C-alpha positions as CSV (number, residue, x, y, z in Angstrom):
1,M,102.1,108.5,111.8
2,K,102.4,107.6,108.1
3,S,99.4,106.4,106.2
4,E,99.4,103.0,104.4
5,G,99.8,104.9,101.1
6,Q,102.9,106.7,102.4
7,K,104.4,103.5,103.6
8,Q,103.8,101.7,100.3
9,S,105.1,104.7,98.3
10,Q,108.3,104.7,100.3
11,K,108.7,101.0,99.8
12,H,108.3,101.4,96.1
13,E,110.7,104.3,96.0
14,K,113.4,102.3,97.9
15,R,112.9,99.4,95.4
16,L,113.2,101.7,92.4
17,A,116.2,103.4,93.8
18,K,117.9,100.1,94.3
19,E,117.0,98.8,90.8
20,L,118.1,102.1,89.1
21,G,121.4,102.2,91.1
22,G,120.3,105.5,92.5
23,S,118.9,106.9,95.7
24,R,115.7,108.2,97.2
25,T,115.4,111.9,97.7
26,A,114.9,113.1,101.3
27,A,111.5,114.7,101.9
28,S,110.3,113.6,98.4
29,G,112.1,116.4,96.7
30,A,110.7,119.2,98.9
31,F,114.2,120.9,99.0
32,W,115.1,123.2,96.2
33,Q,118.5,121.6,95.5
34,R,117.2,118.0,95.2
35,K,114.0,117.4,93.3
36,G,112.1,114.2,92.4
37,D,111.6,111.1,94.5
38,V,114.3,108.9,93.1
39,R,117.4,109.8,91.2
40,S,120.1,107.9,89.4
41,E,122.9,109.1,87.3
42,E,120.6,109.1,84.2
43,I,117.0,109.4,85.6
44,L,115.0,111.7,87.8
45,L,111.8,109.9,88.8
46,E,108.6,111.3,90.4
47,H,106.7,108.4,91.9
48,K,103.0,108.2,92.9
49,W,101.4,105.3,94.6
50,T,97.7,104.5,94.9
51,G,95.8,101.3,95.7
52,K,92.8,102.7,93.8
53,K,91.7,101.8,90.3
54,S,92.3,105.3,88.9
55,K,94.4,108.4,89.4
56,T,94.2,111.7,87.7
57,I,97.6,112.8,86.3
58,K,97.7,116.5,85.5
59,S,100.0,117.9,82.8
60,E,101.5,120.2,85.5
61,E,102.8,117.1,87.3
62,L,104.5,115.8,84.2
63,K,105.9,119.2,83.2
64,K,107.2,119.7,86.7
65,I,109.3,116.5,86.7
66,T,110.4,117.2,83.1
67,T,111.7,120.7,83.9
68,E,113.4,119.5,87.1
69,A,115.1,116.6,85.2
70,I,116.3,118.7,82.4
71,V,117.7,121.3,84.8
72,D,119.4,118.4,86.6
73,G,120.8,116.8,83.4
74,R,118.7,113.7,83.7
75,T,115.8,112.0,81.9
76,P,112.4,112.6,83.4
77,V,110.3,109.6,84.4
78,F,106.9,109.6,86.1
79,G,106.3,106.4,88.0
80,L,102.9,105.2,89.0
81,H,101.8,102.3,91.1
82,L,98.1,101.9,90.3
83,D,95.8,99.1,91.6
84,G,98.7,96.6,92.0
85,D,100.6,97.4,88.8
86,D,103.6,99.6,88.2
87,Y,103.8,102.0,85.2
88,V,106.2,104.6,83.9
89,I,105.4,107.6,81.8
90,M,108.2,109.3,79.8
91,L,108.5,111.7,76.9
92,E,108.2,110.1,73.5
93,T,111.5,111.6,72.4
94,D,113.2,110.0,75.4
95,L,111.7,106.7,74.6
96,M,112.9,106.9,71.0
97,E,116.4,107.9,72.1
98,L,116.5,104.9,74.5
99,L,115.3,102.6,71.7
100,N,118.0,104.0,69.4
101,Q,120.7,103.5,72.0
102,L,119.5,99.8,72.4
103,E,119.6,99.3,68.7
104,H,123.1,100.8,68.5
105,L,124.3,98.4,71.3
106,R,122.9,95.4,69.4
107,N,124.8,96.2,66.3
């Protein structure tokens, strides 16, 4: 039986996959050939869900999704549902590249 946290996490992963035009990864990336929780053509996302007011994020979690995404040719994103709000963490260089691409499209 799944915990409430697991159910909510899967619900958020499904929503993110739909919004990103991607798919959820079976077994949350436990298989060697498909890592991350959600993948689209451009993004590999690791998602954590908690109803609590705080969550410790370790550098090894961020480095893991970064390495997996780079190997997979995608941009790494760490998604976090925390106390009712949704956040993403990404490398500053990826954010700057995204902003540069948006600026280029505007011109």
